[in-house]
C-alpha positions in Angstrom: 46.4 -197.0 25.2 48.5 -197.7 27.7 51.4 -197.1 24.9 50.4 -193.6 24.3 50.4 -192.6 28.4 54.0 -194.0 28.5 55.1 -192.0 25.5 53.4 -189.1 26.5 55.0 -189.4 29.9 58.2 -189.8 28.3 57.9 -186.3 26.1 57.0 -184.5 29.6 60.2 -185.9 31.2 62.5 -185.2 28.3 60.7 -181.5 27.8 61.6 -181.0 31.7 65.1 -182.3 31.1 65.7 -179.9 28.2 64.9 -176.9 30.6 67.2 -178.4 33.1 69.9 -178.6 30.6 69.2 -174.9 29.6 69.3 -174.0 33.3 72.6 -175.9 33.6 74.2 -174.1 30.2 73.0 -170.7 31.5 73.7 -170.7 35.3 76.3 -173.8 35.8 74.1 -175.1 38.6 75.3 -178.5 39.4 71.9 -179.2 40.6 70.3 -178.3 37.1 73.0 -181.3 35.5 71.7 -183.7 38.1 68.2 -183.2 37.4 68.7 -183.0 33.7 70.4 -186.7 33.8 67.2 -188.1 36.0 65.0 -186.5 33.5 66.4 -188.2 30.5 66.7 -191.5 32.3 63.0 -191.2 33.5 62.1 -190.5 29.4 64.1 -193.4 28.6 62.5 -195.8 30.9 59.0 -194.5 30.0 59.8 -195.1 26.4 61.1 -198.8 27.2 57.8 -199.4 29.1 55.9 -198.1 26.1 57.7 -200.5 24.2 57.2 -203.2 26.5 53.2 -202.8 26.7 53.2 -202.4 22.6 54.7 -206.2 22.9 52.3 -207.6 25.0 49.6 -206.0 23.2 50.4 -207.8 20.1 51.1 -211.2 22.0 47.7 -210.8 23.1 46.2 -210.2 20.0 48.0 -213.2 18.2 46.7 -215.3 20.9 42.9 -214.3 20.2 43.4 -215.0 16.6 45.3 -218.0 16.5 43.4 -220.9 16.1 42.4 -223.5 18.9 43.0 -227.4 18.5 
């Protein structure tokens, strides 16, 4: 569940960054370029958090399924 939330947030940030990129291209506003970079960086960090949460979930599952000595 946590992985889906992170991926959803990454999509939101990426879409916002694309809109800012359009504003940068159409108006040449410097602030739009800054927000584009920040949006793409935030999306990347959310994808990394989703990937990390999926690894943690798999590790937890292995621990439960492994036989105890």
